[in-house]
N, C-alpha and C positions, 0 to 999 in steps of 0.2 A: 260659521262654517263657510267653506270656500274662501275666496279672497274678499275681504270687506269692501273693496272698491271694484271688484271684478265686473259687476253688472254695469258699471259706468265705463269700463275700459274695453270690454269685449261685446260684440254683437251676437245675438242668437244665431246659431247655425243648426240645421237639421241635416240628416243624411241625404246626400244628393239622390234624386230619383232619375231613372232612365226616362228619356223622352217618350211620351205616350205612343207615338207611331212605332217606336222600336219595341216597346215592352209588350204590346198587344200581339206580337208575333210568337210569344211563348208564354209559358205558365210559371216561369221561375220568379223568385223574389227579385224586385227591381230596384232596391236601394243599395247603394254602396256605403262604405263606412268612412268616417273621418279619420284623419291621421291621429296619432297619439297626442301630439301637441295641441291639435284642434280640440280633441276631446277633453284634455285637461283645462283648456280655456272655458269650455262649456261647464265643467264642474266648478271652475272659479267663479262663474256668474251667480252661484247660489249665495245670495246675500245673507248676512247675519241678522235676519228679521227677528223681531221679538217673539212672535207666535208663528211657527211654521204651519200655516193652514194646509200646505200641500199634503201633510201626513195625517190630518185630523180625521178624515172620514166622517165628518159630522153631517147630520141631516137638519135642514132648516127650510121650513115652508115647502116641504115636499121634494126638495132637491138635496142631493148629497154633494158636499164640498170636500174635496181632497180624497186621498186614497183610502178605499175601504179596508185595505190590508194594514193600514197605518205604517207603511214602509218608512224606514228611517232615512228619508231622502237627504236631509242636510248632512248627515254623517257620511253616507257613501259618496255624495258629491264632493265632500271635503277630501275623502281618501282618493277620489279620482283626480282631483286637482293636485294633490301632493304625490301622485304616482305610487300609491300603495294598493295594488289590485287585490292582494289576498285579504287585506282588512276590509276593503270595500265589498268584496264577495261575502265575507262572513256576516257583515251587517245586512246585506241584501237578503241572504238566505235565512236570516233570523225571522223574517216576517213573510217572505214570499217563497213558496215551494217551487214555482215554475216561472221565473222571470224571463226565460226564453220565449214563453208564450205571451205574457202580458207586454213584454218589450216589443212585440210585433203587432198585436191586435187590440191592445187596450186603447180606448179613446183619451187616455191621459187626463183623468179628473184632477190629478195632482197639478198639472200645468195650468188648468183652468182656475185653480184656487191659489196660484202662486202670487204672492204679494208684489213681486217684481212686475207682474203683468198688469197691475192697476194703472201704471203710468208708462208702460213700455212693453217690451216683449218678455213673456215669462221665461223662466229658466228651462233649459232642455232637460227633461227628467226621463221620459220614457226611453229615449235613445241612449242616454247614459246608462240606464239600467240594462239595456240590451248589450251594450258594449262590455259591461262588467261581467255578465254571465258568459258571453261568448269568449271573452278573453280568458275567463276561468277554465272553460272547456279546452281552449286551445293550448293553454300552458299547463294542463294537467292538475289544476287546482280543484276541480270538481271530481271527487272520488267517491266510490261506494261507502256509505256509512252503515256498516253492519252492526246491529245491536249487540252489545257485549253479553247480554243475557236475554233469555226468552221467558215470557210468562206462560201459563198454561191456558190462556184465553184465546179463543178463535173468533174472528169477525168475518162475515160475508158482506161484501159491498157489491150492490147490483148497479152497474153503470160505470163506464170507464171514462166519463167526461172529466172536466177539470175539478168538479166537486168530489167525485169518487176518487180520483187520483190523489188529490190533496189529502183527503181523509186517510187513504191507504198509506200514504207516505208517512204521516205523523203516527198513526197507530202501529205501523211496522217499526218505526224508530223507537217507539215505547216498548217494543218487545213482544207485542201480540202477533199471532199468526193470522195474516190477512190474505183472503182470496177475493179477487175482483172478477165478477162475472159480467160479460158483455154479450149482448144478443147478436151484434153484427160480427162479420168475419174479420174485422180489424179493430184494434183497440184505439181509444181516443175520443169516442163519442162525437160531439159536434166539432171538436178540434180536427178530427180526421175527415169526416164527411160533410160538415156544415160550413167550414171555412175554406175558401178556394186556396189552391196551392200557391198562387202568387202572393198571398198575404201570409200564409203559414205553410212553409214547405214541409212535407210529411216526414222527411228524415229527421226533422227537429223533434217531432213527437216520438218517433221510434227510438231516437237516442235516449230520451228521458225514460221511456218504458224499459229499455234494456238496462239502464242504470238501476231502476227500481227493482227489476227482477234479480239483479246481482245482489241487491240489498236484502232480498228475501221475500218480496211480495210475489204472490202467486196469481197468475192470470189464466182465465178460461174464456175462450170466445165461442160464439155460436150457441150460447145458453140463454134461452128466453124463459124468464120466470113469470109466466103469465097465467098459470093455473094454480088452483088450491093445492094440488099434489106437489108441484114444484116448490111452492112456498113452504109447505109443511116439511119438506125434505131439508130445506135450508135451516129452518128453525130447529129441526132435530139434530143437525150436524154442527151447528155453530152456536156460540154463546149469544151473539148479537147479529142483527142484520141491519145494514144501513142502505136505504134506498136512495139512489142518486140517478134517477131515470130521466131527468130533464122535464121540460114542459113543451114538448113538440107537437101538441095538438093544434093544428092550424085553425085560424079564424076563417070561417067559410066565406066565399063570395057567391051568394045565391044566384046572381045573374048569370054566372058562368056555367053552372051545372057540372056535369061529368062528361063533357065532350072530348073526343080525340083532339089533341092540340092544347088542352088546358092542363096545367100542372101546378101544384104548390111548389114553393121555392125549394124546400129541403130535398124532396125527391129529385128535383132537377140538378141541384148542386151535388148531391150524392152521386148521381149518374155521371156527371162531368168528371168528378174525382176518380171514380172507378174506371172510367174509360181511359183517363190519363195513366192509371196504374195497370192498364190492360187486364182489368177484372170484370169488364162488362159482359153481360150475357145477352145474346141475341142482338137486336137493333137498339142501341142506347139512345135515350132522349137527347136530342141535339138541336141547336139553333142554326145550324149551318144552312145558309141560303134562305132563311125564313125572315118574315117580318115579325118582330117580337114586341110584345107589349108587356111591361112589368108594372104591377100594381103595388105601391108602397113607397115609403120615404126613408126607411131605416137602412142599417148596414147590410141586411140580407138582400134588400132590393138592389143596392149598389153592387153587391157581389153577383147578382143575377145579370145586371147590365154588363159588367166587366167580363163575365164568363161568356155571355152571348156574343160579345164583340170578338173575343178570341176564337170562338167556334165558327166565325164567319157569317154572322147574321146580316141579312140584307138591309135591315133597319132596326132600330131600337127606340121605343117610346116608353117613357116612365110616367105613369099617372099618379099624382099626389093630390089627395083630397083637400089638404089644408092650404092656406095662402102661404106664399113664400116667406113673408115676414114671420109668421107663426112658426114655421119650420126652423128658420134661422135663430129665433129667440130660444127655441128648445135646445139649441146647441151652445148657447152662450151663457156664461156665468159671470157674476160680479160686474156685469155691464161691459165685459171685454168683448169687442167685436171679433168674431171668428168667421172668416168667409166660409160659407157652406158650399164649397165645391170639393167633392171628394175625388178619389182617384178614378172612379168609374165615369164621372161626368167629364173630367179632363180627357179621358180616352175617347168618349163619345164625341166630344167637340172636335178632337183631332181627326177622328175617323170620318164623321159625317158632316162636319162643318157647323154644327149647332148643338145646343144642349138637348138631351132627350127628355127633359122634365117639362111636364105640363101641370102647373099648379091649379088648385081649385077645380079639379077634374076627377070624375069617377066613371066607372063602367055602368052604362045604362042598360045595355043588352049586348048579346053576341049574335053573329050571323054564321050560318053554315052553308057549305056548298051542296051540290047535288048528291054527294056521297055522305053527307052528315058530318063533315069535318069542319072545324073552325076556319073561317076565311076572313072575318072582319069583326071589329069591336066598335060599337056605337057609344060615344061618351056623352056626359052631361056635365054642365058647370055646377059648382056649388056656391051657395051664398051663406055667409057666416054672420051671425049676430051674437057677439061674445063668443061663447064656446059651443053654441048651438048651430048645427049645420042644416041647411035646407037644399035639396036637390032641385035644380031648375030643369025640369023635363023638357026634352027637345031642344036644348040649348047648345049641344055639343056638335060633334062631327063623327063621321064614320072613318075608321082607320083600318087599313089592311092588316090582318093579323093571322099568321099561321101558328103562332105559339103564344099563349097567354100564361104568364107566370104570376102566381098570386103570392105576394110577399107582404101581406097586410097584417102580420102579427100572429100571435098565438093566444089560445083561449084556455090554456092549462095543460096539465100532464095527461098522458094517455091513461085511461082508467083501468086497463086490464090488470096491471101489476097491483094497484091499490086494492082492487076487488079480490085478487087472489090471496092477499094477506089479510083482508078485512080492514084495511086502513080507511078511515073516513076522509072525505074531501071537504075542503073549505068552500065558501061561497065564490071564491075566485077560480075554482077548478083545480086547485093545488092540494097536495097532501096536507091535512090539518094537523097542526101542532100547537103547543102553547106559544104565545106571542114571541117570547125570547128563548124558546127551546126547540129541540129537534126530535123529542120523543113523540111518537104517534099514540093513538088510542090502544094499539096492540102492544102488549108487553114484549120487551126486547127488540122492538122494531123502531128504528129511527129513520129520519129522512133529511136530506140536505140539497142545496143547490137550487136550480130552477124548479125542481119538483116541489120544493117547499116555498121558495121565495116568489116564483113566477119568472117569466122570461126576463133575463137580465144579461149582464156582462160577464166575461170570463173572469175578471178580477173579483166580482161578487161571488161567483161559483167557488173560486179558491177560498175566499173568506168563509163561505158557508161550510165547505169541507173541513176547514181548520176548526171552527167552533163546534161542529158536529163531532169531530174526533175527540175533542176535549170532553164533551158530554158522554160519549160512549166510554171513554177511558175511565171517567169518574164512576159510571155505572158498574163497570167491570171490577174496578179495584177499590172503590170506596173513596177514592181521592184521585187527583190528577196533578201531574207536574208538567203537562204539555203547555 
């Protein structure tokens, strides 16, 4: 696939990014696209390796290597190199319902498993994927695929995140009548309100939803299925119900309590997006003019840092409980060294002259002013012995803080929907199913995405939605051809 000698002739190129000081002035996506010739060269770098681990999606020693969707990467890289966009698009859409999402926000497990990366730079995969789908939209190659015939089966999908949308896309294509229910006022789940606009512009989501609506998927917003009456109504009206409600229950930070000026990450990011869309009510939560402290080391914490900078924060500090080496190792696969400096750290360095990160540091306590509002955070250093952490009390410092954002992970799905349907929870706080299945303990009720798997990546949510759609289809029809 590609050009057999391409990886030796061409160097890896990624989409150029706007300089940090320029991009923090707005919330628009800040990467430009390569020329057609440059993109073909990147496709040419896909070497004819014996085993394309990039598409394997295999799990080994607790880590996943390659794409969970098993994208046919060598095939569409070859088509990119040869200048055949329609064939490249057809191979891409065979395994991925929404490459315009993953091409923007996926951490590219495929590239980290690339054989070419063992002794050099991996093949550019994610950005090739994005170019294929965007070129497809631009040239009119992406068109509504309306089922030729309809079954008499109906499916309710609760949640319009990537898992719910992927399942809806496949089940609708199969000919079933699918209705997606969303509790928020906008469709997209975490794609809409959990990922900042500069990483995933909201018109991209609306474009896909509009396409799905033209294909026959029905959408209803502002519907919260969190009571037994609402659950019973869905089971009475539909043949199957698929729960894709995510795993947004935050892991609490007990030291912070419930003070004014303390917020979990998702409500903060949601408020920022709603404000950007002129949908905020009253006084929206903002970092403008404030000293901000962010707790966490993942993508969500980085999004909080970047959003706070754009809102005009006076300072931003990011507390990470693990050592720097441990965090970097968690980002690296196959021994490939990947610098752990994300877009948010780049912007913080450009804005404030130093990295916001303080490793091996946790919140020990918080302080309030005379009005009971947050005014400072006292930290403590951590000591690690293997994987065990010990907090060294009184070893840190006191940092001014008007806004404390907790982005330290999630502890499972919100329980109300499970309780309304009678779905049992696993020990991980997610909806319980068989290890390799999506059926719950309640007949005709299935689950997928983070709600079943636990907090994970958009690409995993799409994969979950696809496998759940196959299982639902087989239940409805007695067999499946999805």
